[in-house]
Structures are given as structure tokens and as C-alpha cells.
C-alpha positions as MATLAB code, in Angstrom:
seq = 'XXXXXXXXXXXXXXXXXXXXXXXXXXXXXXXXXXXXXXXXXXXXXXXXXXXXXXXXXXXXXXXXXXXXXXXXXXXXXXXXXXXXXXXXXXXXXXXXXXXXXXXXXXXXXXXXXXXXXXXXXXXXXXXXXXXXXXXXXXXXXXXXXXXXXXXXXXXXXXXXXXXXXXXXX';
ca = [
     -30.471  -42.532   37.996;
     -32.430  -42.891   41.480;
     -30.646  -39.953   43.196;
     -32.157  -40.584   46.996;
     -29.883  -43.925   47.110;
     -26.655  -41.365   46.334;
     -24.731  -39.537   48.430;
     -23.781  -36.006   47.922;
     -20.556  -36.970   47.028;
     -21.659  -39.128   44.140;
     -24.146  -37.117   42.848;
     -20.989  -34.428   42.368;
     -18.866  -37.027   40.696;
     -22.060  -37.377   38.245;
     -22.486  -33.716   37.895;
     -18.779  -33.612   36.984;
     -19.520  -36.210   33.977;
     -22.400  -33.799   33.006;
     -25.625  -35.631   34.392;
     -27.922  -32.727   35.182;
     -30.282  -34.570   37.155;
     -27.577  -34.581   39.806;
     -27.697  -30.658   40.108;
     -31.401  -31.135   40.494;
     -30.958  -33.384   43.594;
     -28.096  -31.251   45.304;
     -30.548  -28.541   44.676;
     -33.512  -30.204   46.206;
     -31.305  -31.570   49.259;
     -29.655  -28.535   49.839;
     -31.782  -25.694   48.677;
     -33.224  -24.367   52.337;
     -29.671  -24.766   54.058;
     -28.350  -22.288   51.155;
     -31.445  -20.191   51.657;
     -30.857  -20.044   55.360;
     -27.211  -19.650   55.559;
     -27.556  -16.445   52.939;
     -30.872  -14.996   54.714;
     -28.845  -14.363   58.004;
     -25.503  -12.800   56.348;
     -27.065  -10.567   53.452;
     -29.202   -8.079   52.909;
     -32.940   -9.486   52.298;
     -33.285   -8.122   48.979;
     -29.787   -9.860   47.588;
     -30.722  -13.555   49.152;
     -32.352  -14.308   45.832;
     -29.429  -13.602   43.325;
     -26.872  -15.064   45.762;
     -28.930  -18.072   46.044;
     -29.170  -18.532   42.289;
     -25.250  -17.978   42.608;
     -24.623  -20.449   44.680;
     -26.004  -22.972   42.229;
     -24.360  -21.758   39.055;
     -21.145  -21.711   40.678;
     -21.547  -25.235   41.826;
     -21.599  -26.143   38.292;
     -19.144  -23.883   37.164;
     -16.742  -24.984   39.661;
     -17.852  -28.538   39.559;
     -14.288  -29.577   38.828;
     -12.767  -28.094   41.753;
     -14.818  -30.031   43.735;
     -11.911  -32.515   45.629;
     -13.689  -35.475   46.688;
     -14.271  -33.908   50.207;
     -17.125  -33.788   52.032;
     -20.127  -31.992   49.542;
     -21.492  -29.920   52.462;
     -18.344  -28.796   53.821;
     -17.363  -27.635   50.083;
     -20.588  -26.070   49.712;
     -20.226  -23.904   53.054;
     -17.163  -22.692   51.646;
     -18.567  -21.766   48.441;
     -21.261  -20.233   50.369;
     -18.725  -18.221   52.603;
     -16.960  -17.031   49.736;
     -20.011  -15.831   47.837;
     -20.992  -13.561   50.872;
     -17.256  -12.552   51.132;
     -17.311  -11.478   47.486;
     -20.757   -9.861   48.087;
     -19.515   -7.325   50.614;
     -16.176   -6.737   49.072;
     -18.055   -5.818   46.060;
     -20.381   -3.648   48.008;
     -17.578   -2.350   49.412;
     -15.634   -1.268   46.528;
     -18.558    0.128   44.588;
     -19.449    2.209   47.552;
     -15.688    3.727   47.964;
     -15.114    4.185   44.273;
     -18.355    6.293   44.354;
     -17.488    7.807   47.109;
     -14.040    8.797   45.724;
     -14.940   10.199   42.876;
     -14.300   13.960   43.162;
     -15.788   14.344   39.324;
     -18.616   12.761   37.332;
     -17.065   10.906   34.399;
     -20.923   10.741   32.956;
     -21.290   14.159   32.676;
     -18.342   15.129   31.056;
     -18.886   15.339   27.300;
     -17.107   14.175   24.254;
     -13.647   15.694   24.185;
     -13.017   16.121   27.822;
     -14.067   12.788   28.399;
     -11.805   11.406   25.926;
      -8.801   13.792   27.148;
      -9.368   12.591   30.716;
      -9.905    8.697   29.655;
      -6.517    9.186   27.559;
      -4.210    9.089   30.287;
      -5.089    5.659   31.048;
      -3.349    2.383   29.610;
      -5.336    1.400   26.346;
      -6.687   -1.332   28.289;
      -8.164    0.921   31.049;
      -9.233    3.493   28.840;
     -11.275    0.943   26.750;
     -13.000   -0.692   29.917;
     -13.968    2.857   31.277;
     -15.506    4.178   27.765;
     -17.486    0.774   28.075;
     -18.492    1.232   31.033;
     -19.228    4.933   31.117;
     -20.443    5.498   27.258;
     -21.627    2.226   26.362;
     -23.421    1.811   29.969;
     -22.296   -2.012   30.415;
     -23.270   -3.537   33.448;
     -20.037   -5.129   35.488;
     -21.660   -8.408   34.713;
     -21.780   -7.725   31.061;
     -18.088   -6.290   31.052;
     -16.706   -9.200   32.998;
     -18.390  -11.613   30.354;
     -17.149   -9.724   27.789;
     -13.433   -9.391   29.315;
     -13.594  -12.905   30.664;
     -13.005  -11.920   34.166;
     -14.493  -12.388   37.642;
     -17.007   -9.288   38.760;
     -14.647   -8.927   41.583;
     -11.448   -8.479   39.280;
     -13.055   -6.242   36.819;
     -14.390   -3.920   39.665;
     -11.089   -3.785   41.059;
      -9.569   -2.730   37.638;
     -12.478   -0.378   37.004;
     -11.744    1.262   40.580;
      -8.093    1.533   39.850;
      -8.652    3.131   36.637;
     -11.216    5.461   38.129;
      -8.669    6.435   40.933;
      -5.865    7.265   38.361;
      -8.322    9.650   36.613;
      -9.534   11.342   40.199;
      -5.863   11.926   40.953;
      -5.077   12.986   37.351;
      -8.229   15.467   37.737;
      -7.113   16.765   41.012;
      -3.870   18.080   39.381;
      -5.171   20.063   36.594;
      -7.181   22.184   39.169;
];
């Protein structure tokens, strides 16, 4: 497949059919645009990660592309990546600010006692996050959910724990 002869939309159709060369061509055509877009909107130390995320998401979400102009779809995808980045940053910052006690320093029985106030699923999530030290990415893969959803779930669980802890004092 000589990719220079094909439009972005034709390359997306080829990507949907499993042609890896199509992704390479889309990458070569749009990498500079993606980089510039991200560089203007996120901290410099996060551009690399989000740049990679963009092309991973193109592959992951290729079946959601609905024959619209590829560039428009790409910019919607990028905008959502940036929104998710800032939402995640805000959720994480807010979660850290709101915790009035540090679950990592509570040991054994006391930790289990506090965490047992949660639903079984939330309890398991909190234990895996604090005890096993799993990252958001590892947990989101394990639970088969987006990192954004996982962070929200973890934040809610910690807020429940925080409220419960303040009532015991």
C-alpha cells in the first residue's frame, strides 16, 4: 500500500481492517500537529506521555471513527485527552488535599478495620492501591476500566473513609 496516494479517511478504513502501515502513515502525517497541540496545552513534562496516548487511542478507538474527516476526529480525541489529563490532575490533587489521615501509615488491623467500612469492591480497590502499591494504570487494567473511572472510584472510597475517620475522633 503506497500510503501517500491515500487520504486520511482511507488510511483509517485500512487501520480498522488491521493494516499497521496505515497507522504509521497517519503518525507521519500528523505527529507534528499532535505535538504542537499538546505542547501548547499541557505541562512540558507530560507532552511525551500524552503524545503516545493519542496514537494508542487512535488504535483503541478506531472502530468509533465514523467516516467523518479524520483531522476533526483527531482534534476531538486530542481535546478529550487534554480534558482527561486536567480532570485526573484535579481529582488526584483534590484527593490528596482532602485526606485528613494517611492510610499508608496506618498498619495492619487498624487499616483493615477502617477499610472494612467500604463495600467489598471499594475495600479491595483501596487495599490494592495502598498495600500492593499498584499504580492507577495497573489497577485500571486489572479492573478493566479507564484510569479516570478508577481514580473517581478510589477518590469516592477515600472520601468515605475520611468522613468515617473524622466521626471517630
